N, CA, C and O of each residue as an XYZ file, in Angstrom:
528
protein
N     138.912    188.370     97.819
C     139.307    187.595     99.332
C     140.212    188.016     99.981
O     140.197    187.791    101.191
N     141.348    188.801     99.369
C     142.636    189.020     99.923
C     142.238    190.343    100.837
O     142.865    190.659    101.848
N     141.161    191.022    100.348
C     140.619    192.195    101.119
C     140.299    191.761    102.574
O     140.847    192.171    103.597
N     139.436    190.972    102.477
C     138.762    190.089    103.495
C     139.666    189.532    104.975
O     139.418    189.622    106.177
N     140.879    188.894    104.139
C     142.116    188.489    104.829
C     142.585    189.887    105.625
O     142.406    189.847    106.843
N     143.117    191.016    105.129
C     143.756    191.863    105.365
C     142.670    192.650    106.944
O     143.092    192.981    108.051
N     141.458    192.702    106.475
C     140.392    193.001    107.809
C     140.233    191.821    108.539
O     139.432    191.987    109.460
N     140.834    190.348    108.456
C     140.300    189.599    109.628
C     141.456    189.671    110.596
O     141.447    189.451    111.807
N     142.623    190.084    109.673
C     144.078    189.933    110.872
C     143.803    190.743    111.871
O     143.342    190.272    112.911
N     143.987    191.806    111.764
C     143.987    192.971    113.017
C     142.471    192.184    114.104
O     142.543    191.885    115.295
N     141.416    192.055    113.316
C     140.681    191.154    114.261
C     141.025    190.082    115.065
O     140.819    189.901    116.265
N     141.660    189.297    114.116
C     142.107    188.198    115.233
C     143.452    188.320    115.945
O     144.015    187.407    116.548
N     143.886    189.561    115.795
C     145.173    190.195    116.837
C     144.283    190.254    118.057
O     144.325    189.557    119.071
N     143.206    191.558    117.630
C     142.669    191.940    119.063
C     141.814    191.015    120.046
O     141.586    191.178    121.245
N     141.307    189.737    118.968
C     140.651    188.757    119.912
C     142.084    187.657    120.638
O     141.954    186.882    121.586
N     143.150    187.871    119.979
C     144.145    187.049    120.812
C     144.621    188.000    121.836
O     145.269    187.613    122.808
N     144.449    188.686    121.725
C     144.792    190.092    122.708
C     143.869    190.060    124.209
O     144.308    190.120    125.358
N     142.576    189.955    123.782
C     141.593    189.767    124.760
C     141.662    188.217    125.441
O     141.598    188.046    126.659
N     141.798    187.151    124.495
C     142.469    186.019    125.322
C     143.549    185.997    126.475
O     143.548    185.405    127.554
N     144.431    186.804    125.910
C     145.548    186.689    126.756
C     145.173    187.649    127.927
O     145.642    187.338    129.022
N     144.556    188.539    127.875
C     144.192    189.579    129.021
C     143.091    189.289    129.777
O     142.871    189.813    130.869
N     142.193    188.253    129.103
C     141.250    187.544    129.934
C     141.704    186.489    130.927
O     141.314    186.261    132.072
N     142.912    185.734    129.955
C     143.341    184.492    131.125
C     144.318    185.646    132.594
O     144.277    185.403    133.801
N     144.850    186.469    132.123
C     145.639    187.458    133.214
C     144.588    187.568    133.990
O     144.674    187.115    135.131
N     143.452    188.147    133.581
C     142.401    188.740    134.555
C     142.015    187.462    135.358
O     141.809    187.397    136.569
N     141.967    186.612    134.578
C     140.986    185.509    135.807
C     142.023    185.130    136.371
O     141.793    185.015    137.574
N     143.572    184.746    135.992
C     144.552    184.521    136.992
C     144.552    185.564    138.289
O     144.331    185.201    139.444
N     144.712    186.321    138.061
C     144.667    187.427    138.935
C     143.255    187.599    140.089
O     143.314    188.156    141.185
N     142.221    187.051    139.566
C     141.013    187.104    140.341
C     141.043    185.690    141.432
O     140.515    185.508    142.529
N     141.733    185.002    140.749
C     141.530    183.657    141.649
C     142.514    184.277    142.936
O     142.133    184.244    144.106
N     143.927    184.882    142.479
C     144.829    184.990    143.437
C     144.387    186.040    144.495
O     144.951    185.853    145.573
N     143.653    186.940    144.481
C     143.039    188.343    144.803
C     141.919    187.747    145.861
O     141.703    188.387    146.890
N     141.164    186.443    145.588
C     140.088    185.988    146.116
C     140.973    184.967    147.343
O     140.247    184.346    148.120
N     142.027    184.858    147.452
C     142.640    184.167    148.413
C     143.469    185.184    149.465
O     144.047    184.777    150.473
N     143.425    186.289    149.123
C     143.852    187.297    150.037
C     142.665    187.326    151.285
O     141.445    187.351    151.122
N     143.227    187.319    152.250
C     142.505    187.830    153.530
C     142.126    189.225    153.388
O     140.952    189.463    153.671
N     142.779    190.113    153.050
C     142.478    191.389    153.147
C     143.216    191.848    152.088
O     144.398    191.551    151.915
N     142.257    192.905    151.020
C     142.728    193.497    149.681
C     143.486    194.470    149.976
O     144.147    194.755    148.977
N     143.821    195.373    151.158
C     144.379    196.536    151.572
C     145.746    195.651    152.556
O     145.809    194.611    153.213
N     146.707    196.777    152.179
C     148.014    196.525    153.122
C     148.195    197.816    153.887
O     148.052    198.892    153.306
N     148.467    197.756    155.021
C     149.023    198.858    156.153
C     150.506    199.318    155.775
O     151.401    198.529    156.079
N     150.918    200.708    155.040
C     152.311    200.766    154.973
C     152.491    201.913    156.317
O     151.722    202.792    156.704
N     153.594    201.564    156.730
C     153.980    202.782    157.586
C     154.949    203.737    156.868
O     155.910    203.294    156.239
N     154.719    204.890    156.956
C     155.447    206.088    156.331
C     156.112    206.780    157.646
O     155.979    206.469    158.829
N     156.945    207.926    156.986
C     157.735    208.876    157.800
C     156.858    208.963    158.928
O     155.627    208.981    158.926
N     157.573    209.008    159.794
C     156.720    209.449    161.274
C     156.270    208.731    162.008
O     155.827    208.968    163.132
N     156.341    207.645    161.378
C     155.067    206.584    162.027
C     153.787    206.250    161.282
O     153.191    205.193    161.486
N     153.306    207.308    160.278
C     152.222    207.489    159.799
C     151.465    205.999    159.293
O     152.120    205.113    158.744
N     150.439    205.917    159.488
C     150.352    204.735    158.719
C     148.927    204.675    157.512
O     147.803    205.135    157.713
N     149.343    204.076    156.465
C     148.390    204.354    155.447
C     147.862    203.228    154.834
O     148.626    202.330    154.479
N     146.205    203.112    154.592
C     145.932    201.961    153.674
C     146.135    202.014    152.284
O     145.780    202.928    151.541
N     146.704    201.023    151.987
C     147.220    201.018    150.216
C     146.580    199.461    149.805
O     146.329    198.588    150.636
N     146.401    199.353    148.470
C     145.524    198.397    147.800
C     146.954    197.333    147.925
O     148.100    197.695    148.191
N     146.651    196.461    147.750
C     147.256    194.893    148.220
C     147.869    194.988    146.703
O     147.244    195.623    145.854
N     149.061    194.367    146.393
C     149.828    194.140    144.904
C     148.649    193.396    144.044
O     148.440    193.810    142.904
N     148.124    192.658    144.394
C     147.351    191.632    143.492
C     145.919    192.207    143.333
O     145.139    191.722    142.513
N     145.567    193.326    144.191
C     144.528    193.840    144.023
C     144.522    194.768    142.991
O     143.542    194.870    142.254
N     145.645    195.548    142.843
C     146.129    196.959    141.904
C     146.154    196.035    140.693
O     145.358    196.417    139.836
N     146.792    194.993    140.381
C     147.468    194.277    139.287
C     145.863    193.544    138.377
O     145.738    193.222    137.196
N     144.818    193.490    139.561
C     143.548    192.865    138.989
C     142.709    193.975    138.610
O     141.811    193.909    137.771
N     143.100    195.174    139.381
C     142.357    196.259    138.556
C     142.696    196.766    137.130
O     141.919    197.192    136.275
N     144.057    196.616    137.077
C     144.612    197.118    135.486
C     144.231    196.029    134.799
O     143.632    196.359    133.775
N     144.338    194.757    134.949
C     144.046    194.027    133.787
C     142.657    193.897    133.693
O     142.255    193.387    132.647
N     141.617    194.311    134.726
C     140.318    194.206    134.368
C     140.043    195.787    133.528
O     138.951    195.745    132.960
N     140.491    196.629    133.399
C     140.589    197.739    132.822
C     141.511    197.336    131.336
O     141.047    197.895    130.342
N     142.319    196.752    131.162
C     142.976    195.975    130.002
C     141.643    195.109    129.188
O     141.397    195.252    127.990
N     141.069    194.435    129.882
C     139.915    193.702    129.207
C     139.038    194.415    128.766
O     138.771    194.136    127.597
N     138.281    195.476    129.314
C     137.669    196.602    129.150
C     138.409    197.552    128.047
O     137.682    197.990    127.155
N     139.371    197.801    128.035
C     139.856    198.665    126.734
C     139.507    197.762    125.438
O     138.623    198.100    124.651
N     140.509    196.225    125.233
C     140.398    195.392    124.566
C     139.400    195.468    123.983
O     139.372    195.860    122.817
N     138.166    195.056    124.755
C     136.627    194.575    124.566
C     136.644    195.564    123.659
O     136.738    195.324    122.455
N     136.532    197.063    124.268
C     135.925    198.215    123.637
C     136.740    198.890    121.965
O     136.218    199.730    121.231
N     137.828    198.344    121.786
C     138.766    198.400    121.113
C     138.008    197.632    119.853
O     137.518    198.099    118.824
N     138.113    196.170    120.377
C     137.528    195.182    119.281
C     135.943    195.725    118.655
O     135.556    195.644    117.489
N     135.279    196.235    119.725
C     133.545    196.358    119.091
C     134.059    197.531    118.228
O     133.702    197.426    117.055
N     134.797    198.610    118.503
C     135.352    200.168    117.829
C     135.676    199.549    116.374
O     135.208    199.984    115.321
N     136.511    198.515    116.493
C     136.711    198.053    114.999
C     135.876    196.952    114.163
O     136.304    196.263    113.236
N     134.793    196.956    114.628
C     133.581    196.700    113.877
C     133.694    194.787    114.168
O     133.127    194.073    113.340
N     134.347    194.203    115.207
C     133.842    192.901    115.633
C     133.088    192.876    116.054
O     133.018    193.621    117.031
N     131.835    192.006    115.713
C     130.631    191.956    116.273
C     130.558    191.635    117.694
O     131.539    191.039    118.139
N     129.445    191.946    118.640
C     129.566    191.870    120.383
C     129.393    190.728    120.335
O     129.662    190.222    121.425
N     128.915    189.684    119.265
C     128.550    188.417    119.768
C     129.798    187.656    119.984
O     130.047    186.895    120.919
N     130.609    188.001    118.894
C     131.980    187.568    119.072
C     132.933    187.857    119.902
O     134.006    187.266    119.777
N     132.774    188.732    120.831
C     133.588    189.496    121.541
C     133.264    188.713    122.752
O     134.204    188.076    123.229
N     132.045    188.630    123.381
C     131.626    187.999    124.327
C     131.286    186.291    124.310
O     130.912    185.572    125.237
N     131.569    185.964    122.898
C     131.764    184.098    123.063
C     133.231    184.210    123.245
O     133.465    183.486    124.213
N     134.329    184.721    122.838
C     135.709    184.848    123.224
C     135.989    185.128    124.628
O     136.871    184.512    125.226
N     135.251    186.066    125.201
C     135.215    186.280    126.517
C     134.885    185.143    127.595
O     135.705    184.780    128.438
N     133.495    184.582    127.467
C     133.051    183.268    127.843
C     133.939    181.795    127.306
O     133.749    180.767    127.956
N     134.768    181.766    126.270
C     135.470    180.546    126.037
C     136.428    180.900    126.982
O     136.457    180.010    127.833
N     137.258    181.819    127.241
C     138.573    182.109    128.124
C     138.085    181.636    129.372
O     138.628    180.690    129.942
N     136.966    182.309    129.896
C     136.706    182.180    131.190
C     136.137    180.589    131.247
O     135.968    180.201    132.403
N     135.846    179.703    130.306
C     135.512    178.305    130.570
C     136.537    177.707    130.616
O     136.642    176.826    131.470
N     137.829    178.031    129.557
C     138.863    177.152    129.822
C     139.728    177.288    130.610
O     140.490    176.341    130.803
N     139.920    178.708    131.436
C     140.622    178.640    132.989
C     139.903    177.981    133.720
O     140.544    177.289    134.511
N     138.562    177.881    133.809
C     138.123    177.058    134.841
C     138.360    175.476    134.645
O     138.470    174.601    135.504
N     138.400    175.394    133.315
C     138.371    173.687    133.104
C     140.114    173.602    133.635
O     140.466    172.575    134.215
N     141.141    174.725    133.397
C     142.611    174.311    133.571
C     142.530    174.198    135.173
O     143.141    173.216    135.594
N     141.972    174.909    136.063
C     142.144    175.087    137.494
C     141.502    173.844    137.867
O     142.324    173.159    138.476
N     140.319    173.226    137.756
C     139.813    172.199    137.830
C     140.588    170.970    137.538
O     140.638    170.146    138.451
N     141.295    170.657    136.262
C     141.886    169.640    136.242
C     143.140    169.858    137.079
O     143.573    168.840    137.618
N     143.784    170.956    137.283
C     144.963    170.490    138.337
C     144.644    170.519    139.509
O     145.495    170.098    140.292
N     143.425    170.975    140.042
C     143.313    170.589    141.443
C     142.937    169.122    141.277
O     143.670    168.323    141.861
N     142.150    168.748    140.739
C     141.795    167.079    140.392
C     143.308    165.991    140.500
O     143.416    164.867    140.990
N     144.201    166.757    139.915
C     145.168    166.009    139.854
C     146.465    166.412    141.082
O     147.671    166.288    140.869
N     145.686    167.031    142.680
C     146.413    167.557    143.197
C     147.916    168.641    142.519
O     149.108    168.760    142.805
N     147.196    169.096    141.760
C     148.188    170.229    141.355
C     148.076    171.718    141.554
O     148.786    172.532    140.963
N     147.069    172.040    142.488
C     146.444    173.100    142.502
C     147.486    174.141    143.067
O     147.702    175.215    142.506
N     147.933    173.851    143.894
C     149.311    174.746    144.703
C     150.213    175.195    143.437
O     150.822    176.264    143.475
N     150.271    174.399    142.390
C     151.167    174.758    141.102
C     150.675    175.416    140.038
O     151.327    175.460    138.995
N     149.277    176.107    140.173
C     148.361    176.723    139.299
C     149.442    177.981    138.763
O     149.920    177.902    137.631
N     149.664    178.738    139.358
C     150.407    180.129    139.392
C     151.600    179.680    138.193
O     151.756    180.334    137.162
N     152.355    178.516    138.515
C     153.695    178.104    137.769
C     153.019    177.752    136.609
O     153.450    178.230    135.560
N     152.007    176.985    136.568
C     151.244    176.386    135.106
C     151.008    177.692    134.305
O     151.194    177.664    133.088
N     150.634    178.767    134.879
C     149.356    179.508    134.268
C     150.662    180.838    133.353
O     150.308    181.544    132.409
N     151.817    180.851    133.841
C     152.824    181.307    133.497
C     153.048    180.532    132.571
O     152.844    180.960    131.435
N     153.478    179.317    132.722
C     154.253    178.708    131.536
C     153.374    178.489    130.461
O     153.810    178.353    129.318
N     151.595    178.423    130.850
C     150.970    178.516    129.712
C     150.713    179.688    128.777
O     150.238    179.709    127.641
N     151.092    180.510    129.452
C     150.973    182.158    128.914
C     152.412    182.150    127.992
O     152.392    182.396    126.786
N     153.471    181.877    128.627
C     154.433    181.509    127.777
C     154.571    180.873    126.436
O     155.265    181.142    125.455
N     153.886    180.150    126.639
C     153.442    178.875    125.272
C     152.799    179.669    124.317
O     153.092    179.722    123.123
N     151.820    180.350    124.948
C     150.994    181.021    123.999
C     151.288    182.358    123.410
O     150.460    182.810    122.620
N     152.269    182.996    123.665
C     152.563    184.306    123.455
C     153.422    184.073    121.996
O     153.315    184.851    121.048
N     154.036    183.217    121.990
C     154.858    183.598    120.598
C     153.611    183.371    119.312
O     153.707    184.168    118.379
N     152.483    182.346    119.235
C     151.555    182.345    118.267
C     150.945    183.921    118.555
O     150.705    184.494    117.492
N     150.694    184.607    119.580
C     149.930    185.783    119.516
C     150.871    186.521    118.896
O     150.393    187.022    117.879
N     151.968    186.799    119.061
C     152.904    187.935    118.589
C     152.898    187.578    117.023
O     152.796    188.579    116.313
N     153.002    186.140    116.220
C     153.224    186.046    115.286
C     151.721    186.452    114.410
O     151.711    186.687    113.202
N     150.364    186.478    115.388
C     149.448    187.135    115.167
C     149.276    188.279    114.390
O     148.729    188.580    113.330
N     150.029    188.901    115.408
C     150.093    190.637    115.431
C     150.707    190.926    114.009
O     150.209    191.473    113.024
N     151.855    190.421    114.210
C     152.819    190.788    112.855
C     152.342    190.314    111.661
O     152.576    191.077    110.725
N     151.509    188.899    111.262
C     151.261    188.664    110.159
C     150.242    190.029    109.617
O     149.814    190.060    108.463
């Protein structure tokens, strides 16, 4: 039984990290969907203009890569694919429910503030799971 406990802790830590990464990704997807243009024009020396990705679009790309990396690590660690996909689906559903609830009580404009506080509240639990 102790051996199973040792195996499940890294698995639980990976799944907790996946939850966190998915939450960040879903939040950034919402912010990115509000952008009029996912690129910005920057003026460099001599007046040269370059198109660069909007910072939110860059953050979303990094968050998507992090989700992919953690999911792959979980699968390599032997966590069955069904459990990884279930975690991804649950996080997506939870985020959607939170967004809907905030909008229904007129707090949709404070979603970013809520998600930061929510993530901060979850962070100590995830850190404990990683160190146990």
